[in-house]
Structure formats: structure tokens, C-alpha cells
C-alpha positions in Angstrom: -12.8 -2.7 -0.9 -11.0 0.0 1.0 -11.9 -0.5 5.0 -13.0 -4.2 4.1 -12.3 -5.5 7.3 -14.3 -2.4 9.1 -17.1 -3.0 7.2 -17.4 -6.8 7.9 -16.9 -6.0 11.9 -19.6 -3.4 12.1 -22.0 -5.2 9.9 -21.9 -8.4 12.6 -21.8 -5.5 15.4 -25.0 -4.6 13.6 -26.7 -7.8 13.6 -25.4 -8.8 17.6 -26.6 -5.6 19.1 -29.9 -4.1 16.9 -33.2 -5.1 16.3 -34.3 -7.2 13.7 -37.2 -5.1 11.6 -38.2 -6.5 8.4 -37.0 -8.8 5.9 -34.4 -6.4 4.7 -32.2 -6.3 8.3 -31.9 -10.4 7.3 -31.0 -10.4 3.8 -28.5 -7.4 3.4 -25.7 -7.9 6.2 -25.6 -12.2 4.6 -25.2 -10.4 1.1 -22.6 -8.2 2.2 -20.9 -10.2 4.6 -20.6 -12.8 0.8 -19.8 -9.9 -1.2 -16.6 -8.9 1.1 -15.5 -13.2 1.7 -13.5 -12.6 -2.0 -11.4 -10.1 -0.6 -11.6 -11.0 3.2 -11.7 -14.6 3.0 -14.8 -16.4 5.5 -15.3 -15.9 8.3 -14.6 -17.3 11.5 -16.7 -20.6 12.0 -17.2 -19.1 15.7 -18.9 -15.4 13.7 -20.3 -17.7 10.6 -22.4 -19.4 13.5 -23.7 -16.6 15.1 -24.8 -14.9 12.1 -26.8 -18.2 11.1 -28.2 -18.9 14.7 -29.0 -15.1 15.1 -30.7 -14.6 11.0 -32.4 -17.5 11.8 -33.6 -16.4 15.0 -34.7 -13.4 13.4 -36.5 -14.9 10.1 -38.5 -17.0 12.7 -39.8 -13.7 13.9 -41.8 -12.4 10.9 -43.1 -16.7 9.7 -46.6 -16.7 9.6 -48.5 -19.3 10.5 -49.5 -19.8 6.7 -45.9 -19.7 5.1 -46.6 -16.0 4.5 -46.8 -12.4 6.3 
């Protein structure tokens, strides 16, 4: 995929800087990073840990007491 490294960098920047508005905002960046991995290799451990930490924190914002929304 042309520009794969720039796409991954932009995806990580958005996760870091933009407000998570819904569940698609959680799922789509993770799936995009996963799709790029065969071409680019794995992300650094630091970036992976940060993506997991931010995604987990964002997911907690949408969790309801009964497990639904």
C-alpha cells in the first residue's frame, strides 16, 4: 500500500490527539494498524502499549454498568 508508514503515523496521531466519539473510533484505528502490519512490520513496543492504553481508556468511557450502552 503506498504511503503505509504515513497512514500508520497519522492513525496514531489521531488516536493520541482527537476525542474518541464512538465505538468505530476505537475499532477502526486498531484494524487499520493491523492491516498495515504485514507490509510495515510490528509497531514499536512503546507505540503498541500506548495504543492499547488509549483504546482501553476510551472504551471505558462507553461502558455502561450493565455491559451495554
